[in-house]
Phi, psi and omega in degrees: 000313179298324181298318179296319181295315179298318180295320178294320178294317180299317178298318178298317179296317179298311179301317178300317181296316180292320176297319179301317180300319183281330185271333186270002180298139179301148185290353186283354180299319178299317179293327181293338183275350178287150176298136184235137177291144180292141177272161177279142174237091195273001189263178186291154179298330179298318177299312185289330173294322177289321176295326176300320179295319177299311184294322176299315178295322177298315180296327176294319176300314179299320178295323175295322178294320179299319182279354185057038182264097184295319181293316178297323178294322180295315179298312181295324176297321178295316180295317179299315178301318181297317182289322177296319180295338182255016174298130182275076185302328181301336178290345183285336177043067177228175179299154188298327180294313177295319180298318180294324178294314181294316178294331176294320176298314178301317178296322178292321176298315180301314180297320180294327178292327173297317177298320179300318181292331179281342178287136180264332181260156183296324182294318176297322178293324180293323177297317177294320180301321179299314181295316178302314181303313180297315182289324178293324175300316177301319180293314179296318182294327180285328186249345186082172180212081188313127175078011184230158170244134176242125177261131177260120187244155188226136174245114183288342185264351183298146175054061179054047176069018174279330180091153180203149179258161168206168182251151181215155176267355178226162178290335184299132179275123169226098190291116180281348184269340179234341179057225187298335179301315181213064190305319185256018178282121177144183181207158173278120186263332185203155171220137177248114185246120183240142175251000000 
Protein backbone atom coordinates (compact mmCIF):
# COMPACT_ATOMS: atom_id res chain seq x y z
CA UNK A 1 0.00 0.00 0.00
CA UNK A 2 2.80 2.44 0.91
CA UNK A 3 4.57 1.63 -2.36
CA UNK A 4 1.45 2.68 -4.34
CA UNK A 5 1.24 5.95 -2.38
CA UNK A 6 4.93 6.74 -3.01
CA UNK A 7 4.58 5.87 -6.70
CA UNK A 8 1.53 8.13 -6.98
CA UNK A 9 3.31 11.00 -5.22
CA UNK A 10 6.41 10.58 -7.41
CA UNK A 11 4.27 10.64 -10.56
CA UNK A 12 2.47 13.76 -9.31
CA UNK A 13 5.78 15.55 -8.57
CA UNK A 14 7.21 14.70 -12.01
CA UNK A 15 4.03 15.82 -13.78
CA UNK A 16 4.02 19.02 -11.76
CA UNK A 17 7.66 19.75 -12.66
CA UNK A 18 7.08 19.23 -16.37
CA UNK A 19 3.88 21.29 -16.29
CA UNK A 20 5.69 24.01 -14.34
CA UNK A 21 8.41 24.25 -16.98
CA UNK A 22 5.82 24.80 -19.68
CA UNK A 23 3.58 27.18 -17.71
CA UNK A 24 6.11 29.49 -16.05
CA UNK A 25 7.80 30.60 -19.25
CA UNK A 26 7.74 34.38 -19.64
CA UNK A 27 4.98 35.61 -21.94
CA UNK A 28 7.50 37.28 -24.25
CA UNK A 29 8.13 34.11 -26.26
CA UNK A 30 5.17 34.94 -28.50
CA UNK A 31 6.55 38.41 -29.09
CA UNK A 32 10.03 37.00 -29.73
CA UNK A 33 8.64 35.00 -32.67
CA UNK A 34 7.39 38.10 -34.48
CA UNK A 35 9.71 39.53 -37.15
CA UNK A 36 12.04 42.10 -35.62
CA UNK A 37 13.96 44.80 -37.42
CA UNK A 38 17.72 44.50 -37.18
CA UNK A 39 19.41 46.84 -34.72
CA UNK A 40 22.43 48.95 -35.58
CA UNK A 41 25.89 47.81 -34.57
CA UNK A 42 27.84 51.05 -35.05
CA UNK A 43 31.36 50.28 -33.82
CA UNK A 44 34.54 49.13 -35.55
CA UNK A 45 34.99 45.69 -37.05
CA UNK A 46 37.98 45.18 -34.74
CA UNK A 47 35.58 45.34 -31.76
CA UNK A 48 33.13 42.92 -33.36
CA UNK A 49 35.85 40.45 -34.34
CA UNK A 50 36.99 40.40 -30.72
CA UNK A 51 33.40 40.14 -29.44
CA UNK A 52 32.87 37.20 -31.83
CA UNK A 53 35.73 35.36 -30.07
CA UNK A 54 34.07 36.10 -26.71
CA UNK A 55 30.71 34.79 -27.87
CA UNK A 56 32.22 31.66 -29.44
CA UNK A 57 33.97 30.89 -26.13
CA UNK A 58 30.74 31.61 -24.23
CA UNK A 59 28.79 29.17 -26.42
CA UNK A 60 31.47 26.53 -25.72
CA UNK A 61 31.02 27.14 -22.00
CA UNK A 62 27.25 26.81 -22.38
CA UNK A 63 27.70 23.49 -24.22
CA UNK A 64 29.87 22.20 -21.36
CA UNK A 65 27.14 23.20 -18.89
CA UNK A 66 24.53 21.34 -20.95
CA UNK A 67 26.70 18.21 -20.74
CA UNK A 68 27.43 18.79 -17.02
CA UNK A 69 31.12 18.56 -17.98
CA UNK A 70 32.98 20.25 -15.12
CA UNK A 71 36.42 19.86 -16.71
CA UNK A 72 35.16 21.16 -20.05
CA UNK A 73 33.48 24.08 -18.29
CA UNK A 74 36.75 24.99 -16.57
CA UNK A 75 38.65 24.97 -19.88
CA UNK A 76 35.91 26.93 -21.67
CA UNK A 77 35.77 29.40 -18.78
CA UNK A 78 39.53 29.99 -19.05
CA UNK A 79 39.23 30.63 -22.80
CA UNK A 80 36.27 32.97 -22.26
CA UNK A 81 38.17 34.91 -19.59
CA UNK A 82 41.14 35.33 -21.91
CA UNK A 83 38.93 36.73 -24.69
CA UNK A 84 36.96 39.00 -22.33
CA UNK A 85 40.24 40.37 -20.91
CA UNK A 86 41.46 41.24 -24.41
CA UNK A 87 38.35 43.12 -25.59
CA UNK A 88 39.55 46.39 -27.24
CA UNK A 89 37.26 48.89 -25.45
CA UNK A 90 39.20 51.79 -26.94
CA UNK A 91 37.73 50.81 -30.32
CA UNK A 92 34.26 51.77 -29.11
CA UNK A 93 35.00 55.52 -29.30
CA UNK A 94 32.28 56.65 -26.92
CA UNK A 95 32.16 59.03 -24.00
CA UNK A 96 34.32 58.10 -21.03
CA UNK A 97 31.39 57.33 -18.68
CA UNK A 98 29.91 54.74 -21.06
CA UNK A 99 33.35 53.35 -21.80
CA UNK A 100 34.08 52.98 -18.09
CA UNK A 101 30.72 51.26 -17.57
CA UNK A 102 31.37 48.73 -20.34
CA UNK A 103 34.93 48.00 -19.26
CA UNK A 104 33.55 47.58 -15.72
CA UNK A 105 31.09 44.97 -17.02
CA UNK A 106 34.00 43.22 -18.72
CA UNK A 107 35.98 43.28 -15.48
CA UNK A 108 33.03 41.81 -13.57
CA UNK A 109 32.64 39.03 -16.15
CA UNK A 110 36.34 38.26 -15.85
CA UNK A 111 36.15 38.14 -12.04
CA UNK A 112 33.12 35.82 -12.15
CA UNK A 113 34.97 33.52 -14.56
CA UNK A 114 37.79 33.24 -12.00
CA UNK A 115 35.13 32.14 -9.52
CA UNK A 116 33.72 29.65 -12.05
CA UNK A 117 37.14 28.08 -12.49
CA UNK A 118 37.50 27.72 -8.72
CA UNK A 119 34.19 25.85 -8.35
CA UNK A 120 34.61 22.09 -8.30
CA UNK A 121 30.96 21.03 -8.74
CA UNK A 122 28.71 21.64 -11.71
CA UNK A 123 26.07 23.46 -9.64
CA UNK A 124 28.59 26.06 -8.45
CA UNK A 125 29.79 26.50 -12.02
CA UNK A 126 26.21 26.94 -13.19
CA UNK A 127 25.64 29.72 -10.65
CA UNK A 128 28.70 31.57 -11.98
CA UNK A 129 27.56 30.87 -15.55
CA UNK A 130 24.23 32.55 -14.79
CA UNK A 131 25.95 35.74 -13.63
CA UNK A 132 28.28 35.72 -16.65
CA UNK A 133 25.26 35.26 -18.94
CA UNK A 134 23.43 38.24 -17.48
CA UNK A 135 26.46 40.54 -17.69
CA UNK A 136 27.40 39.40 -21.19
CA UNK A 137 23.86 40.13 -22.37
CA UNK A 138 24.21 43.68 -21.04
CA UNK A 139 27.53 44.08 -22.87
CA UNK A 140 26.17 42.79 -26.19
CA UNK A 141 23.02 44.88 -25.88
CA UNK A 142 25.10 48.03 -25.28
CA UNK A 143 27.51 47.56 -28.20
CA UNK A 144 25.68 45.35 -30.66
CA UNK A 145 27.08 42.24 -32.33
CA UNK A 146 27.34 43.06 -36.02
CA UNK A 147 25.97 40.39 -38.35
CA UNK A 148 24.72 38.14 -35.55
CA UNK A 149 21.58 37.30 -33.62
CA UNK A 150 21.76 36.55 -29.91
CA UNK A 151 18.84 34.78 -28.27
CA UNK A 152 18.24 35.27 -24.56
CA UNK A 153 16.62 32.16 -23.15
CA UNK A 154 15.02 31.45 -19.80
CA UNK A 155 14.56 28.43 -17.55
CA UNK A 156 11.86 29.06 -14.92
CA UNK A 157 12.91 26.09 -12.77
CA UNK A 158 16.62 26.87 -12.39
CA UNK A 159 17.94 27.48 -8.89
CA UNK A 160 14.88 26.26 -6.98
CA UNK A 161 12.36 27.94 -9.27
CA UNK A 162 14.03 31.36 -9.12
CA UNK A 163 14.73 31.09 -12.84
CA UNK A 164 17.83 31.90 -14.85
CA UNK A 165 18.78 33.21 -18.29
CA UNK A 166 21.42 32.16 -20.78
CA UNK A 167 22.41 33.23 -24.30
CA UNK A 168 22.24 31.14 -27.44
CA UNK A 169 23.07 31.53 -31.10
CA UNK A 170 19.96 29.51 -32.07
CA UNK A 171 16.31 29.45 -31.05
CA UNK A 172 16.60 25.77 -30.10
CA UNK A 173 16.49 25.30 -26.33
CA UNK A 174 19.36 23.33 -24.81
CA UNK A 175 19.12 24.05 -21.11
CA UNK A 176 22.53 24.55 -19.42
CA UNK A 177 21.00 24.51 -15.93
CA UNK A 178 19.51 21.01 -16.10
CA UNK A 179 21.24 19.44 -19.11
CA UNK A 180 19.98 15.96 -19.97
CA UNK A 181 17.48 16.00 -17.08
CA UNK A 182 15.33 18.65 -18.77
CA UNK A 183 17.19 19.52 -21.96
CA UNK A 184 14.43 21.42 -23.72
CA UNK A 185 12.91 23.14 -20.68
CA UNK A 186 12.85 26.87 -21.27
CA UNK A 187 11.83 29.53 -23.72
CA UNK A 188 13.31 32.30 -25.83
CA UNK A 189 12.73 35.50 -23.90
CA UNK A 190 14.43 38.05 -26.15
CA UNK A 191 16.43 38.25 -29.36
CA UNK A 192 18.99 40.84 -30.42
CA UNK A 193 19.41 40.96 -34.19
CA UNK A 194 22.20 43.18 -35.52
CA UNK A 195 23.11 44.22 -39.05
